[in-house]
C-alpha positions in Angstrom: 76.4 96.5 116.0 79.7 98.3 115.3 80.1 98.8 111.6 83.3 99.8 109.8 83.2 101.4 106.4 86.1 100.8 104.0 87.5 104.0 102.5 85.5 103.7 99.3 82.1 102.9 100.9 79.7 105.7 100.3 79.1 107.7 103.5 75.4 108.2 102.8 74.8 104.5 103.7 75.4 105.3 107.4 72.3 107.5 107.5 70.0 104.4 107.1 71.8 102.1 109.4 69.6 102.9 112.4 70.7 101.2 115.7 74.3 100.7 114.4 77.4 102.6 115.2 79.2 103.4 112.0 82.8 104.4 111.7 85.0 105.0 108.6 88.4 103.4 108.4 90.0 106.8 107.9 88.5 108.0 111.2 90.5 105.3 113.0 93.7 106.1 111.1 93.4 102.9 109.1 93.1 104.4 105.6 96.5 103.1 104.6 96.1 99.6 105.9 95.7 96.8 103.4 92.7 94.5 103.7 94.2 91.8 105.9 95.7 94.4 108.2 92.5 96.4 108.2 90.4 93.3 109.1 92.8 92.4 111.9 92.6 95.9 113.3 88.8 96.0 113.0 88.4 92.7 114.8 90.8 93.8 117.6 88.9 97.0 118.0 85.6 95.1 118.3 83.9 95.9 115.1 81.1 93.5 114.1 80.7 94.2 110.4 82.9 95.5 107.6 81.2 97.1 104.6 83.3 97.4 101.4 82.9 97.7 97.6 86.1 95.6 97.2 84.8 92.6 95.4 88.2 90.9 95.4 88.4 90.7 99.2 87.3 87.1 99.4 89.9 86.1 96.8 92.7 88.2 98.4 92.1 87.2 102.0 91.6 84.0 103.9 88.2 84.8 105.5 87.9 81.4 107.3 88.0 81.9 111.0 87.3 85.7 110.9 85.1 87.1 113.6 84.0 90.1 111.7 81.2 89.9 109.2 81.8 91.2 105.7 79.2 92.9 103.5 80.5 93.5 99.9 78.8 96.0 97.6 79.2 95.3 93.9 79.6 99.1 93.3 80.8 101.9 95.4 79.3 104.9 93.7 76.7 106.7 95.8 74.3 107.5 93.0 74.1 103.9 92.0 74.0 102.5 95.6 71.2 104.9 96.8 68.3 102.9 95.3 69.6 99.7 97.0 69.8 101.0 100.5 67.2 98.7 101.9 69.1 95.7 100.6 72.3 97.0 102.2 70.4 97.5 105.5 69.1 93.9 105.3 72.6 92.5 104.7 74.1 94.5 107.6 71.2 93.5 109.9 71.5 89.8 108.9 75.3 89.8 109.4 76.6 87.3 112.0 80.2 86.7 113.2 82.3 85.5 110.3 79.6 85.8 107.7 80.1 87.0 104.1 77.4 88.5 101.9 77.3 90.5 98.7 74.8 93.1 97.7 74.4 93.2 93.9 73.9 96.7 92.6 73.4 96.6 88.8 75.2 98.9 86.5 72.8 101.2 84.6 72.4 100.3 80.9 74.7 102.2 78.6 73.0 104.9 76.7 73.3 104.7 73.0 73.7 108.0 71.3 72.6 108.2 67.7 75.2 109.3 65.2 74.7 112.7 63.6 
């Protein structure tokens, strides 16, 4: 499958997406496009899956009738995403035309520092 990464999707994810062709939006010159325009351009270019940490995409865009599958990460920070690579791979592998899925990546607990 052809996979398109949004601008804030950690690049390291590409290393585990074996058998997929991964491209970043900025490599296509699409880094300034808004989500609707970006999804339109990606579909026209033949991308199968769009990976993004933009959790608002399903509220900002009408996804009905889309050909491209969307995989949303709840967080876009590499250090937090890294332990969940297998779940991301599963979501991308399971993506079908027009599907929408979310990969929940929990925030680490806040550390409490004792007062001195």
